[in-house]
C-alpha positions in Angstrom: 91.2 -14.5 -64.9 89.0 -17.3 -63.7 86.5 -16.7 -60.9 87.5 -18.0 -57.6 85.2 -21.0 -57.0 86.5 -21.5 -53.4 85.2 -18.1 -52.3 81.8 -18.6 -54.0 81.5 -22.1 -52.5 82.2 -21.0 -48.9 79.7 -18.1 -49.1 76.9 -20.6 -49.2 77.8 -22.1 -45.8 76.8 -20.8 -42.4 79.0 -19.3 -39.7 79.4 -22.5 -37.6 80.6 -24.4 -40.7 83.1 -21.6 -41.4 84.4 -21.7 -37.9 84.9 -25.4 -38.1 86.7 -25.1 -41.4 88.9 -22.4 -40.0 90.0 -24.8 -37.2 90.8 -27.5 -39.8 92.8 -25.0 -41.9 94.9 -24.0 -38.9 95.8 -27.7 -38.3 96.7 -28.0 -42.0 98.9 -25.0 -41.8 100.6 -26.4 -38.7 101.3 -29.6 -40.5 102.7 -27.8 -43.5 105.0 -25.7 -41.3 106.4 -28.9 -39.9 106.8 -30.3 -43.4 108.7 -27.1 -44.4 110.9 -27.4 -41.4 111.8 -31.0 -42.0 112.4 -30.4 -45.7 109.4 -32.6 -46.8 107.7 -29.9 -48.8 109.4 -29.1 -52.1 107.2 -26.2 -53.1 105.7 -23.4 -51.0 102.7 -23.1 -53.3 100.6 -25.5 -51.2 101.5 -23.5 -48.0 100.6 -20.2 -49.7 97.3 -21.6 -51.0 96.4 -22.8 -47.5 97.1 -19.3 -46.0 95.1 -17.6 -48.8 92.1 -19.9 -48.2 92.3 -19.3 -44.5 92.2 -15.6 -45.1 89.2 -16.0 -47.4 87.4 -18.0 -44.7 88.0 -15.3 -42.1 86.8 -12.6 -44.6 83.6 -14.4 -45.4 83.0 -15.2 -41.7 83.5 -11.5 -40.8 81.0 -10.5 -43.6 78.4 -12.9 -42.3 78.8 -11.6 -38.7 78.6 -8.0 -39.8 75.5 -8.7 -41.9 73.8 -10.4 -38.9 74.7 -7.4 -36.7 73.4 -5.0 -39.3 70.1 -6.9 -39.6 69.6 -6.7 -35.8 70.7 -3.1 -35.5 67.6 -1.2 -36.9 65.5 -2.2 -33.9 68.1 -0.6 -31.6 68.5 2.7 -33.6 67.2 6.0 -32.3 63.8 7.0 -33.5 64.1 10.7 -32.7 66.2 13.2 -34.6 69.1 14.8 -32.8 70.7 18.2 -33.6 
């Protein structure tokens, strides 16, 4: 199976770019839903691919946010042991 180049490409971008791309993908999905409703879309593969890429964008964004939170957290951790 070939490695997913879309996922490796989006991991190089920052969170603001990911959020902008997520907004664009929602607009694309909206347009595809209209195309399906009007019968202009012959195959659902384009719709499924758009949904998959949107999910991948959300996953990478979540990872970046969690990583940023984790990097800031050590300063806030307790320094004394508790029983």
